[in-house]
PDB file of N, CA, C and O in Angstrom, chain B, residues numbered from 101:
ATOM      1  N   MET B 101     258.468-139.235  65.960  1.00  0.00           N
ATOM      2  CA  MET B 101     258.220-137.753  65.332  1.00  0.00           C
ATOM      3  C   MET B 101     257.858-136.436  66.192  1.00  0.00           C
ATOM      4  O   MET B 101     256.745-136.344  66.710  1.00  0.00           O
ATOM      5  N   THR B 102     258.720-135.530  66.315  1.00  0.00           N
ATOM      6  CA  THR B 102     257.949-134.653  67.092  1.00  0.00           C
ATOM      7  C   THR B 102     257.121-133.755  66.218  1.00  0.00           C
ATOM      8  O   THR B 102     256.881-133.849  65.014  1.00  0.00           O
ATOM      9  N   TRP B 103     256.709-132.786  67.179  1.00  0.00           N
ATOM     10  CA  TRP B 103     255.783-132.367  66.222  1.00  0.00           C
ATOM     11  C   TRP B 103     256.102-131.203  65.641  1.00  0.00           C
ATOM     12  O   TRP B 103     255.212-130.582  65.060  1.00  0.00           O
ATOM     13  N   GLN B 104     257.383-130.711  65.688  1.00  0.00           N
ATOM     14  CA  GLN B 104     257.682-129.832  64.550  1.00  0.00           C
ATOM     15  C   GLN B 104     257.968-130.478  63.246  1.00  0.00           C
ATOM     16  O   GLN B 104     257.638-129.909  62.206  1.00  0.00           O
ATOM     17  N   ASN B 105     258.662-131.824  63.233  1.00  0.00           N
ATOM     18  CA  ASN B 105     259.080-132.882  62.059  1.00  0.00           C
ATOM     19  C   ASN B 105     257.743-132.761  61.642  1.00  0.00           C
ATOM     20  O   ASN B 105     257.437-132.133  60.628  1.00  0.00           O
ATOM     21  N   GLN B 106     256.531-133.604  62.724  1.00  0.00           N
ATOM     22  CA  GLN B 106     254.983-133.595  61.739  1.00  0.00           C
ATOM     23  C   GLN B 106     254.391-132.925  61.205  1.00  0.00           C
ATOM     24  O   GLN B 106     253.596-133.342  60.363  1.00  0.00           O
ATOM     25  N   LYS B 107     254.601-130.999  61.604  1.00  0.00           N
ATOM     26  CA  LYS B 107     253.743-130.017  61.113  1.00  0.00           C
ATOM     27  C   LYS B 107     254.589-129.734  59.209  1.00  0.00           C
ATOM     28  O   LYS B 107     254.071-129.322  58.171  1.00  0.00           O
ATOM     29  N   GLN B 108     256.158-130.237  59.547  1.00  0.00           N
ATOM     30  CA  GLN B 108     256.747-129.813  58.745  1.00  0.00           C
ATOM     31  C   GLN B 108     256.654-131.074  57.616  1.00  0.00           C
ATOM     32  O   GLN B 108     256.862-130.801  56.433  1.00  0.00           O
ATOM     33  N   SER B 109     256.361-132.347  57.986  1.00  0.00           N
ATOM     34  CA  SER B 109     256.036-133.079  56.788  1.00  0.00           C
ATOM     35  C   SER B 109     254.279-133.089  56.166  1.00  0.00           C
ATOM     36  O   SER B 109     253.736-133.798  55.319  1.00  0.00           O
ATOM     37  N   ARG B 110     253.669-131.767  57.182  1.00  0.00           N
ATOM     38  CA  ARG B 110     252.547-131.670  56.210  1.00  0.00           C
ATOM     39  C   ARG B 110     252.617-130.463  55.497  1.00  0.00           C
ATOM     40  O   ARG B 110     251.568-130.053  54.999  1.00  0.00           O
ATOM     41  N   CYS B 111     253.640-129.819  55.353  1.00  0.00           N
ATOM     42  CA  CYS B 111     253.729-128.567  54.540  1.00  0.00           C
ATOM     43  C   CYS B 111     254.044-129.078  52.954  1.00  0.00           C
ATOM     44  O   CYS B 111     254.828-129.994  52.705  1.00  0.00           O
ATOM     45  N   ARG B 112     253.316-128.347  51.965  1.00  0.00           N
ATOM     46  CA  ARG B 112     252.868-128.853  50.964  1.00  0.00           C
ATOM     47  C   ARG B 112     254.086-127.813  49.778  1.00  0.00           C
ATOM     48  O   ARG B 112     254.620-128.246  48.757  1.00  0.00           O
ATOM     49  N   GLY B 113     254.244-126.214  50.448  1.00  0.00           N
ATOM     50  CA  GLY B 113     254.818-125.908  49.539  1.00  0.00           C
ATOM     51  C   GLY B 113     254.721-124.286  50.161  1.00  0.00           C
ATOM     52  O   GLY B 113     253.690-123.694  50.481  1.00  0.00           O
ATOM     53  N   LEU B 114     256.349-123.705  50.232  1.00  0.00           N
ATOM     54  CA  LEU B 114     256.574-122.591  51.011  1.00  0.00           C
ATOM     55  C   LEU B 114     256.303-121.069  50.327  1.00  0.00           C
ATOM     56  O   LEU B 114     256.839-120.538  49.355  1.00  0.00           O
ATOM     57  N   LEU B 115     255.536-120.723  50.990  1.00  0.00           N
ATOM     58  CA  LEU B 115     254.516-119.397  50.913  1.00  0.00           C
ATOM     59  C   LEU B 115     255.315-118.666  50.949  1.00  0.00           C
ATOM     60  O   LEU B 115     256.126-118.933  51.836  1.00  0.00           O
ATOM     61  N   SER B 116     255.620-117.466  50.189  1.00  0.00           N
ATOM     62  CA  SER B 116     256.428-116.459  50.460  1.00  0.00           C
ATOM     63  C   SER B 116     255.447-114.858  50.533  1.00  0.00           C
ATOM     64  O   SER B 116     254.626-114.372  49.755  1.00  0.00           O
ATOM     65  N   LEU B 117     256.045-114.364  51.935  1.00  0.00           N
ATOM     66  CA  LEU B 117     255.107-113.228  52.346  1.00  0.00           C
ATOM     67  C   LEU B 117     256.320-111.930  51.899  1.00  0.00           C
ATOM     68  O   LEU B 117     257.496-111.964  52.260  1.00  0.00           O
ATOM     69  N   GLY B 118     255.720-110.864  51.070  1.00  0.00           N
ATOM     70  CA  GLY B 118     256.751-110.052  50.806  1.00  0.00           C
ATOM     71  C   GLY B 118     256.846-108.696  51.461  1.00  0.00           C
ATOM     72  O   GLY B 118     257.369-107.708  50.947  1.00  0.00           O
ATOM     73  N   ASP B 119     256.576-108.725  52.033  1.00  0.00           N
ATOM     74  CA  ASP B 119     256.566-107.561  52.905  1.00  0.00           C
ATOM     75  C   ASP B 119     256.953-107.352  54.197  1.00  0.00           C
ATOM     76  O   ASP B 119     256.507-108.117  55.052  1.00  0.00           O
ATOM     77  N   GLU B 120     257.786-106.363  54.553  1.00  0.00           N
ATOM     78  CA  GLU B 120     258.728-105.760  55.352  1.00  0.00           C
ATOM     79  C   GLU B 120     257.853-105.560  56.838  1.00  0.00           C
ATOM     80  O   GLU B 120     258.182-105.823  57.995  1.00  0.00           O
ATOM     81  N   CYS B 121     256.541-104.950  56.236  1.00  0.00           N
ATOM     82  CA  CYS B 121     255.619-104.083  57.184  1.00  0.00           C
ATOM     83  C   CYS B 121     255.050-104.969  57.914  1.00  0.00           C
ATOM     84  O   CYS B 121     254.460-105.779  57.198  1.00  0.00           O
ATOM     85  N   THR B 122     254.918-105.272  59.412  1.00  0.00           N
ATOM     86  CA  THR B 122     254.126-106.685  59.659  1.00  0.00           C
ATOM     87  C   THR B 122     252.842-106.281  59.559  1.00  0.00           C
ATOM     88  O   THR B 122     252.018-107.188  59.440  1.00  0.00           O
ATOM     89  N   VAL B 123     252.386-105.011  59.577  1.00  0.00           N
ATOM     90  CA  VAL B 123     250.678-104.616  59.305  1.00  0.00           C
ATOM     91  C   VAL B 123     250.217-105.612  57.902  1.00  0.00           C
ATOM     92  O   VAL B 123     249.330-106.449  57.736  1.00  0.00           O
ATOM     93  N   PHE B 124     251.334-105.033  56.993  1.00  0.00           N
ATOM     94  CA  PHE B 124     251.069-105.760  55.375  1.00  0.00           C
ATOM     95  C   PHE B 124     251.256-107.377  55.699  1.00  0.00           C
ATOM     96  O   PHE B 124     250.429-108.243  55.414  1.00  0.00           O
ATOM     97  N   ALA B 125     252.213-107.535  56.196  1.00  0.00           N
ATOM     98  CA  ALA B 125     252.197-109.358  56.182  1.00  0.00           C
ATOM     99  C   ALA B 125     250.956-109.983  56.748  1.00  0.00           C
ATOM    100  O   ALA B 125     250.325-110.938  56.295  1.00  0.00           O
ATOM    101  N   GLU B 126     250.704-109.218  57.899  1.00  0.00           N
ATOM    102  CA  GLU B 126     250.007-109.971  58.746  1.00  0.00           C
ATOM    103  C   GLU B 126     247.881-109.903  57.558  1.00  0.00           C
ATOM    104  O   GLU B 126     246.866-110.599  57.567  1.00  0.00           O
ATOM    105  N   SER B 127     248.200-109.042  57.047  1.00  0.00           N
ATOM    106  CA  SER B 127     246.883-108.952  55.693  1.00  0.00           C
ATOM    107  C   SER B 127     247.255-110.070  54.429  1.00  0.00           C
ATOM    108  O   SER B 127     246.370-110.582  53.743  1.00  0.00           O
ATOM    109  N   GLU B 128     248.629-110.335  54.261  1.00  0.00           N
ATOM    110  CA  GLU B 128     249.173-111.505  53.296  1.00  0.00           C
ATOM    111  C   GLU B 128     248.510-112.836  54.079  1.00  0.00           C
ATOM    112  O   GLU B 128     247.929-113.719  53.448  1.00  0.00           O
ATOM    113  N   VAL B 129     248.666-112.860  55.454  1.00  0.00           N
ATOM    114  CA  VAL B 129     248.945-114.134  56.328  1.00  0.00           C
ATOM    115  C   VAL B 129     247.198-114.235  56.374  1.00  0.00           C
ATOM    116  O   VAL B 129     246.825-115.390  56.584  1.00  0.00           O
ATOM    117  N   ILE B 130     246.272-113.405  56.242  1.00  0.00           N
ATOM    118  CA  ILE B 130     244.727-113.294  56.285  1.00  0.00           C
ATOM    119  C   ILE B 130     244.013-113.905  55.087  1.00  0.00           C
ATOM    120  O   ILE B 130     243.167-114.799  55.118  1.00  0.00           O
ATOM    121  N   SER B 131     244.576-113.167  53.857  1.00  0.00           N
ATOM    122  CA  SER B 131     244.468-113.651  52.629  1.00  0.00           C
ATOM    123  C   SER B 131     245.012-114.822  52.266  1.00  0.00           C
ATOM    124  O   SER B 131     244.196-115.240  51.444  1.00  0.00           O
ATOM    125  N   MET B 132     245.799-115.557  52.345  1.00  0.00           N
ATOM    126  CA  MET B 132     245.880-117.191  52.659  1.00  0.00           C
ATOM    127  C   MET B 132     245.270-117.574  53.343  1.00  0.00           C
ATOM    128  O   MET B 132     244.215-117.483  52.716  1.00  0.00           O
ATOM    129  N   ILE B 133     245.035-117.958  54.173  1.00  0.00           N
ATOM    130  CA  ILE B 133     243.720-118.148  55.035  1.00  0.00           C
ATOM    131  C   ILE B 133     242.546-118.419  54.797  1.00  0.00           C
ATOM    132  O   ILE B 133     241.946-119.448  55.108  1.00  0.00           O
ATOM    133  N   GLY B 134     241.906-116.921  53.866  1.00  0.00           N
ATOM    134  CA  GLY B 134     241.195-117.083  52.954  1.00  0.00           C
ATOM    135  C   GLY B 134     240.870-117.781  51.603  1.00  0.00           C
ATOM    136  O   GLY B 134     239.852-118.185  51.041  1.00  0.00           O
ATOM    137  N   GLU B 135     242.435-117.730  51.296  1.00  0.00           N
ATOM    138  CA  GLU B 135     242.248-118.957  50.167  1.00  0.00           C
ATOM    139  C   GLU B 135     242.661-120.252  50.531  1.00  0.00           C
ATOM    140  O   GLU B 135     243.188-120.977  49.687  1.00  0.00           O
ATOM    141  N   GLY B 136     242.490-120.611  51.637  1.00  0.00           N
ATOM    142  CA  GLY B 136     242.310-122.085  52.162  1.00  0.00           C
ATOM    143  C   GLY B 136     243.559-122.737  52.001  1.00  0.00           C
ATOM    144  O   GLY B 136     243.717-123.872  51.552  1.00  0.00           O
ATOM    145  N   ARG B 137     244.441-121.951  52.396  1.00  0.00           N
ATOM    146  CA  ARG B 137     246.032-122.280  52.257  1.00  0.00           C
ATOM    147  C   ARG B 137     246.387-123.050  53.920  1.00  0.00           C
ATOM    148  O   ARG B 137     246.024-122.532  54.976  1.00  0.00           O
ATOM    149  N   SER B 138     247.072-124.213  53.832  1.00  0.00           N
ATOM    150  CA  SER B 138     246.989-124.846  55.497  1.00  0.00           C
ATOM    151  C   SER B 138     247.843-124.055  56.264  1.00  0.00           C
ATOM    152  O   SER B 138     248.736-123.415  55.708  1.00  0.00           O
ATOM    153  N   ARG B 139     247.677-124.018  57.504  1.00  0.00           N
ATOM    154  CA  ARG B 139     248.690-123.532  58.905  1.00  0.00           C
ATOM    155  C   ARG B 139     249.985-124.053  58.519  1.00  0.00           C
ATOM    156  O   ARG B 139     251.011-123.374  58.564  1.00  0.00           O
ATOM    157  N   GLU B 140     249.941-125.120  58.182  1.00  0.00           N
ATOM    158  CA  GLU B 140     251.771-125.895  58.134  1.00  0.00           C
ATOM    159  C   GLU B 140     252.532-124.484  57.095  1.00  0.00           C
ATOM    160  O   GLU B 140     253.447-123.693  57.324  1.00  0.00           O
ATOM    161  N   ASP B 141     251.430-124.743  55.683  1.00  0.00           N
ATOM    162  CA  ASP B 141     252.237-123.924  55.109  1.00  0.00           C
ATOM    163  C   ASP B 141     252.220-122.134  55.296  1.00  0.00           C
ATOM    164  O   ASP B 141     253.324-121.592  55.242  1.00  0.00           O
ATOM    165  N   ILE B 142     251.512-121.621  55.420  1.00  0.00           N
ATOM    166  CA  ILE B 142     251.420-120.436  56.151  1.00  0.00           C
ATOM    167  C   ILE B 142     252.501-120.378  57.257  1.00  0.00           C
ATOM    168  O   ILE B 142     253.362-119.507  57.136  1.00  0.00           O
ATOM    169  N   ALA B 143     252.544-121.098  58.178  1.00  0.00           N
ATOM    170  CA  ALA B 143     253.657-121.450  59.606  1.00  0.00           C
ATOM    171  C   ALA B 143     254.837-121.070  58.394  1.00  0.00           C
ATOM    172  O   ALA B 143     255.145-119.888  58.242  1.00  0.00           O
ATOM    173  N   ALA B 144     255.549-122.263  57.450  1.00  0.00           N
ATOM    174  CA  ALA B 144     256.625-122.033  57.076  1.00  0.00           C
ATOM    175  C   ALA B 144     257.233-121.084  56.518  1.00  0.00           C
ATOM    176  O   ALA B 144     258.398-120.694  56.447  1.00  0.00           O
ATOM    177  N   GLY B 145     255.794-120.638  55.957  1.00  0.00           N
ATOM    178  CA  GLY B 145     256.239-119.026  55.037  1.00  0.00           C
ATOM    179  C   GLY B 145     256.142-117.740  55.639  1.00  0.00           C
ATOM    180  O   GLY B 145     256.635-116.758  55.083  1.00  0.00           O
ATOM    181  N   VAL B 146     255.505-117.659  56.806  1.00  0.00           N
ATOM    182  CA  VAL B 146     256.483-117.120  58.020  1.00  0.00           C
ATOM    183  C   VAL B 146     257.700-117.156  58.499  1.00  0.00           C
ATOM    184  O   VAL B 146     258.498-116.234  58.333  1.00  0.00           O
ATOM    185  N   VAL B 147     257.994-118.374  59.229  1.00  0.00           N
ATOM    186  CA  VAL B 147     259.105-118.591  59.498  1.00  0.00           C
ATOM    187  C   VAL B 147     260.565-118.370  58.352  1.00  0.00           C
ATOM    188  O   VAL B 147     261.751-118.141  58.589  1.00  0.00           O
ATOM    189  N   ASN B 148     259.928-118.534  57.280  1.00  0.00           N
ATOM    190  CA  ASN B 148     261.016-118.448  56.023  1.00  0.00           C
ATOM    191  C   ASN B 148     261.553-116.890  55.815  1.00  0.00           C
ATOM    192  O   ASN B 148     262.690-116.468  55.600  1.00  0.00           O
ATOM    193  N   SER B 149     260.365-116.247  55.953  1.00  0.00           N
ATOM    194  CA  SER B 149     260.280-114.816  55.664  1.00  0.00           C
ATOM    195  C   SER B 149     261.014-114.268  56.702  1.00  0.00           C
ATOM    196  O   SER B 149     261.634-113.228  56.480  1.00  0.00           O
ATOM    197  N   VAL B 150     261.064-114.907  58.062  1.00  0.00           N
ATOM    198  CA  VAL B 150     261.648-113.919  59.080  1.00  0.00           C
ATOM    199  C   VAL B 150     263.088-114.032  58.483  1.00  0.00           C
ATOM    200  O   VAL B 150     263.602-113.158  57.785  1.00  0.00           O
ATOM    201  N   ALA B 151     263.719-115.291  58.862  1.00  0.00           N
ATOM    202  CA  ALA B 151     264.790-116.023  58.453  1.00  0.00           C
ATOM    203  C   ALA B 151     265.383-114.889  57.410  1.00  0.00           C
ATOM    204  O   ALA B 151     266.456-114.325  57.623  1.00  0.00           O
ATOM    205  N   GLU B 152     264.547-114.619  56.242  1.00  0.00           N
ATOM    206  CA  GLU B 152     265.152-114.260  55.064  1.00  0.00           C
ATOM    207  C   GLU B 152     265.414-112.962  55.481  1.00  0.00           C
ATOM    208  O   GLU B 152     266.503-112.526  55.105  1.00  0.00           O
ATOM    209  N   LYS B 153     264.690-112.184  56.184  1.00  0.00           N
ATOM    210  CA  LYS B 153     264.902-110.685  56.628  1.00  0.00           C
ATOM    211  C   LYS B 153     266.199-110.794  57.436  1.00  0.00           C
ATOM    212  O   LYS B 153     266.924-109.816  57.256  1.00  0.00           O
ATOM    213  N   VAL B 154     266.661-111.653  58.221  1.00  0.00           N
ATOM    214  CA  VAL B 154     267.418-111.363  58.939  1.00  0.00           C
ATOM    215  C   VAL B 154     268.859-111.837  58.503  1.00  0.00           C
ATOM    216  O   VAL B 154     269.786-111.646  59.290  1.00  0.00           O
ATOM    217  N   ALA B 155     269.049-112.334  57.510  1.00  0.00           N
ATOM    218  CA  ALA B 155     269.857-112.863  56.645  1.00  0.00           C
ATOM    219  C   ALA B 155     270.384-111.428  55.578  1.00  0.00           C
ATOM    220  O   ALA B 155     271.537-111.116  55.281  1.00  0.00           O
ATOM    221  N   GLN B 156     269.203-110.815  55.212  1.00  0.00           N
ATOM    222  CA  GLN B 156     269.624-109.795  54.547  1.00  0.00           C
ATOM    223  C   GLN B 156     270.130-108.820  55.369  1.00  0.00           C
ATOM    224  O   GLN B 156     271.124-108.266  54.899  1.00  0.00           O
ATOM    225  N   LEU B 157     269.736-108.396  56.539  1.00  0.00           N
ATOM    226  CA  LEU B 157     270.097-107.458  57.613  1.00  0.00           C
ATOM    227  C   LEU B 157     271.830-107.974  57.860  1.00  0.00           C
ATOM    228  O   LEU B 157     272.793-107.244  57.626  1.00  0.00           O
ATOM    229  N   ALA B 158     271.882-108.924  58.209  1.00  0.00           N
ATOM    230  CA  ALA B 158     273.135-109.168  58.484  1.00  0.00           C
ATOM    231  C   ALA B 158     273.918-109.139  57.511  1.00  0.00           C
ATOM    232  O   ALA B 158     274.987-108.613  57.821  1.00  0.00           O
ATOM    233  N   ARG B 159     273.843-109.592  56.090  1.00  0.00           N
ATOM    234  CA  ARG B 159     274.427-109.077  55.136  1.00  0.00           C
ATOM    235  C   ARG B 159     274.956-107.545  54.991  1.00  0.00           C
ATOM    236  O   ARG B 159     276.062-107.091  54.698  1.00  0.00           O
ATOM    237  N   ARG B 160     273.822-106.987  55.288  1.00  0.00           N
ATOM    238  CA  ARG B 160     274.071-105.540  54.600  1.00  0.00           C
ATOM    239  C   ARG B 160     274.855-104.772  55.566  1.00  0.00           C
ATOM    240  O   ARG B 160     275.399-103.728  55.204  1.00  0.00           O
ATOM    241  N   LYS B 161     274.992-105.340  57.149  1.00  0.00           N
ATOM    242  CA  LYS B 161     275.169-104.828  58.248  1.00  0.00           C
ATOM    243  C   LYS B 161     276.964-105.735  58.093  1.00  0.00           C
ATOM    244  O   LYS B 161     277.930-105.189  58.626  1.00  0.00           O
ATOM    245  N   GLN B 162     277.109-106.819  57.477  1.00  0.00           N
ATOM    246  CA  GLN B 162     278.538-107.115  57.325  1.00  0.00           C
ATOM    247  C   GLN B 162     278.880-108.249  58.528  1.00  0.00           C
ATOM    248  O   GLN B 162     279.929-108.862  58.727  1.00  0.00           O
ATOM    249  N   LEU B 163     277.462-108.300  59.331  1.00  0.00           N
ATOM    250  CA  LEU B 163     278.118-109.097  60.825  1.00  0.00           C
ATOM    251  C   LEU B 163     279.268-110.302  60.594  1.00  0.00           C
ATOM    252  O   LEU B 163     279.203-111.095  59.655  1.00  0.00           O
ATOM    253  N   PRO B 164     280.385-110.307  61.658  1.00  0.00           N
ATOM    254  CA  PRO B 164     281.272-111.500  61.251  1.00  0.00           C
ATOM    255  C   PRO B 164     280.447-112.702  61.891  1.00  0.00           C
ATOM    256  O   PRO B 164     279.566-112.665  62.750  1.00  0.00           O
ATOM    257  N   GLY B 165     280.907-113.592  61.327  1.00  0.00           N
ATOM    258  CA  GLY B 165     280.517-115.116  62.117  1.00  0.00           C
ATOM    259  C   GLY B 165     279.318-115.665  61.358  1.00  0.00           C
ATOM    260  O   GLY B 165     279.170-115.623  60.137  1.00  0.00           O
ATOM    261  N   THR B 166     278.625-116.098  62.103  1.00  0.00           N
ATOM    262  CA  THR B 166     277.052-116.916  62.382  1.00  0.00           C
ATOM    263  C   THR B 166     276.498-116.101  63.107  1.00  0.00           C
ATOM    264  O   THR B 166     276.903-115.365  64.007  1.00  0.00           O
ATOM    265  N   VAL B 167     275.269-116.331  62.527  1.00  0.00           N
ATOM    266  CA  VAL B 167     273.678-115.445  62.429  1.00  0.00           C
ATOM    267  C   VAL B 167     272.748-116.516  63.236  1.00  0.00           C
ATOM    268  O   VAL B 167     272.147-117.143  62.364  1.00  0.00           O
ATOM    269  N   LEU B 168     272.385-116.979  64.475  1.00  0.00           N
ATOM    270  CA  LEU B 168     271.770-118.012  65.020  1.00  0.00           C
ATOM    271  C   LEU B 168     269.847-117.098  65.303  1.00  0.00           C
ATOM    272  O   LEU B 168     269.561-116.026  65.837  1.00  0.00           O
ATOM    273  N   LEU B 169     269.062-118.046  64.723  1.00  0.00           N
ATOM    274  CA  LEU B 169     268.182-117.697  65.330  1.00  0.00           C
ATOM    275  C   LEU B 169     267.673-119.118  66.069  1.00  0.00           C
ATOM    276  O   LEU B 169     267.893-120.272  65.704  1.00  0.00           O
ATOM    277  N   THR B 170     266.998-118.690  67.110  1.00  0.00           N
ATOM    278  CA  THR B 170     266.214-119.445  68.213  1.00  0.00           C
ATOM    279  C   THR B 170     264.878-119.373  68.780  1.00  0.00           C
ATOM    280  O   THR B 170     264.437-118.262  69.076  1.00  0.00           O
ATOM    281  N   GLY B 171     264.156-120.449  68.976  1.00  0.00           N
ATOM    282  CA  GLY B 171     262.897-119.940  69.047  1.00  0.00           C
ATOM    283  C   GLY B 171     261.900-121.165  68.047  1.00  0.00           C
ATOM    284  O   GLY B 171     262.357-122.245  67.674  1.00  0.00           O
ATOM    285  N   GLY B 172     260.690-120.743  67.800  1.00  0.00           N
ATOM    286  CA  GLY B 172     259.980-121.013  67.017  1.00  0.00           C
ATOM    287  C   GLY B 172     258.757-121.291  67.396  1.00  0.00           C
ATOM    288  O   GLY B 172     258.623-121.147  68.611  1.00  0.00           O
ATOM    289  N   LEU B 173     257.685-121.677  66.776  1.00  0.00           N
ATOM    290  CA  LEU B 173     256.442-121.830  66.837  1.00  0.00           C
ATOM    291  C   LEU B 173     256.063-123.075  67.721  1.00  0.00           C
ATOM    292  O   LEU B 173     256.617-124.174  67.750  1.00  0.00           O
ATOM    293  N   ARG B 174     254.696-122.508  68.622  1.00  0.00           N
ATOM    294  CA  ARG B 174     254.423-123.189  69.423  1.00  0.00           C
ATOM    295  C   ARG B 174     252.971-123.690  69.372  1.00  0.00           C
ATOM    296  O   ARG B 174     252.069-122.854  69.326  1.00  0.00           O
ATOM    297  N   GLU B 175     252.648-125.196  69.377  1.00  0.00           N
ATOM    298  CA  GLU B 175     251.157-125.653  69.243  1.00  0.00           C
ATOM    299  C   GLU B 175     250.454-124.948  69.787  1.00  0.00           C
ATOM    300  O   GLU B 175     251.077-125.040  70.844  1.00  0.00           O
ATOM    301  N   TRP B 176     249.437-124.091  70.100  1.00  0.00           N
ATOM    302  CA  TRP B 176     248.401-124.324  70.941  1.00  0.00           C
ATOM    303  C   TRP B 176     246.873-124.816  71.332  1.00  0.00           C
ATOM    304  O   TRP B 176     246.145-124.789  70.341  1.00  0.00           O
ATOM    305  N   PRO B 177     246.544-125.036  71.931  1.00  0.00           N
ATOM    306  CA  PRO B 177     245.418-126.275  72.504  1.00  0.00           C
ATOM    307  C   PRO B 177     244.009-125.801  71.433  1.00  0.00           C
ATOM    308  O   PRO B 177     242.949-126.425  71.494  1.00  0.00           O
TER     309      PRO B 177
END
């Protein structure tokens, strides 16, 4: 099992970050940490939020074809 799959398997629920502003999104993440949410749940919420925002922009701009996001999170020591 890869590191990513291990982390995904620990995710208990997808958290939502409502703000498009990174300053407010950071505040939301800090609040989630204070609430005791797991790192995996927060990370999944951040990745999902970015993907949703990109999808909204792609639909609004009516981009042809498929939009592909690459990259991801990295485990730090």
